[in-house]
C-alpha positions in Angstrom: 0.1 0.3 0.1 1.5 3.3 -1.0 -0.3 6.4 0.9 -2.0 8.9 -1.1 -1.4 5.5 -4.5 -3.5 3.1 -3.7 -2.3 -0.9 -3.8 0.4 -2.1 -6.2 0.2 -5.8 -7.5 3.4 -7.0 -10.4 2.8 -9.3 -11.6 5.1 -8.7 -14.6 7.9 -6.7 -14.6 8.7 -5.1 -18.5 12.5 -3.7 -19.6 13.6 -2.0 -21.9 17.6 -3.4 -23.0 19.2 -0.9 -24.8 20.4 1.6 -22.4 18.3 0.6 -19.7 20.0 -3.4 -18.6 22.5 -2.9 -21.3 25.0 -0.3 -22.7 26.1 -0.7 -26.2 24.7 -3.8 -26.6 26.9 -5.6 -23.4 24.7 -6.7 -20.3 25.4 -3.6 -17.6 27.0 -5.5 -14.2 25.2 -7.4 -11.6 21.8 -7.1 -13.9 21.8 -11.0 -14.7 22.0 -11.3 -10.8 19.1 -8.5 -9.7 16.8 -9.8 -12.7 17.8 -13.5 -12.0 16.5 -13.0 -8.0 13.3 -11.3 -9.3 12.0 -13.8 -11.6 10.5 -15.8 -8.5 8.4 -12.5 -7.7 7.1 -11.6 -10.6 7.8 -12.2 -14.8 10.2 -10.8 -16.3 10.0 -9.4 -20.3 12.7 -7.9 -22.3 11.1 -5.8 -25.3 13.9 -4.0 -28.2 14.9 -3.4 -31.4 17.8 -4.8 -31.0 20.2 -1.5 -31.7 22.9 -3.4 -31.8 22.5 -6.5 -32.7 23.3 -8.4 -29.3 20.1 -9.5 -28.5 21.2 -13.6 -28.9 24.1 -13.3 -26.2 21.4 -11.0 -23.5 18.6 -13.4 -23.8 21.1 -16.7 -23.2 22.6 -14.9 -20.3 19.6 -14.3 -18.8 17.6 -17.3 -19.9 15.0 -15.0 -21.6 13.3 -15.0 -24.5 13.2 -10.8 -26.0 10.3 -9.7 -27.4 11.7 -8.2 -30.4 10.3 -4.9 -32.0 9.7 -4.3 -35.6 11.2 -1.5 -37.3 8.7 1.6 -37.3 6.1 2.6 -34.4 8.5 0.9 -31.4 6.7 2.8 -28.5 3.7 2.4 -30.1 4.7 -1.9 -29.4 5.7 -1.6 -26.2 3.0 0.2 -24.9 0.9 -2.0 -26.7 2.5 -4.8 -25.5 2.0 -3.4 -21.4 -1.5 -3.4 -22.2 -1.9 -6.9 -23.1 -0.2 -8.3 -20.1 -2.8 -6.1 -18.1 -1.3 -2.4 -17.3 -2.4 -2.3 -14.2 -0.2 -5.5 -13.0 3.6 -4.0 -14.9 5.8 -2.0 -13.5 8.1 -0.8 -16.3 11.6 0.4 -17.2 13.3 2.2 -19.6 15.5 5.3 -20.7 14.3 6.1 -24.3 11.9 8.3 -26.4 10.5 4.7 -27.3 10.2 4.2 -23.4 8.1 7.1 -22.5 4.5 5.9 -23.8 5.5 2.8 -22.2 6.5 4.4 -18.9 2.8 6.4 -18.8 1.0 2.6 -19.8 2.2 0.8 -16.7 0.9 0.8 -13.6 4.3 1.8 -12.0 6.8 4.0 -14.6 10.8 4.0 -13.7 12.9 5.7 -15.9 16.6 5.6 -15.2 19.4 7.6 -16.1 22.2 5.8 -18.4 25.2 6.1 -20.5 23.6 6.1 -23.4 21.5 9.2 -22.2 18.1 9.6 -21.5 15.4 11.1 -23.1 12.9 13.6 -22.0 10.3 12.5 -22.6 10.8 9.5 -21.2 11.5 11.8 -17.6 8.5 13.7 -17.9 6.2 10.4 -18.5 7.7 8.3 -15.5 6.7 7.9 -11.8 9.6 7.4 -10.5 13.8 8.6 -11.9 16.5 6.4 -10.4 20.6 7.1 -11.4 21.1 3.4 -12.9 19.0 0.2 -13.5 20.2 -1.0 -10.5 18.6 1.1 -7.3 15.7 0.3 -10.1 15.1 -3.4 -9.7 16.4 -2.7 -5.9 12.9 -1.2 -5.3 11.5 -4.5 -6.1 13.7 -5.7 -3.0 12.9 -3.0 -1.0 9.2 -1.6 -1.3 9.6 0.5 1.1 12.0 2.8 -0.8 9.4 2.5 -3.4 6.7 3.7 -0.6 8.8 6.3 0.8 9.3 7.9 -3.0 5.8 7.6 -3.7 3.7 8.4 -1.1 1.1 11.6 -1.2 
């Protein structure tokens, strides 16, 4: 229960890949461990346009199968994916312009600052801003942090 916001029941975590959990096509150190821990609590989904062509490796490391977006309209594809899961059960994390609609659609949208840059539209669309992917993923292991940030 988040005072002033209600209850959050997350069944799905939707993650952008490039810029969010990977930089220049390489998985960020420590992400594998954090995602592995979260998989016992919720279903983890990866959405990617595979910009750097490394998604097969990332999928292998994480033991997940990513959803590959088709070229053009990536922002709408991400938001539609969240709606199909049931947006009221989704937390989403991203940082790019094509993540903004996904962050706005999800019950909880988290934007991370990235070495690859963070789009202003993603900042404007999110509920929470985190300095990096580690602190964003840690919110689900330490939910009182989320409550402290979101309470009204």
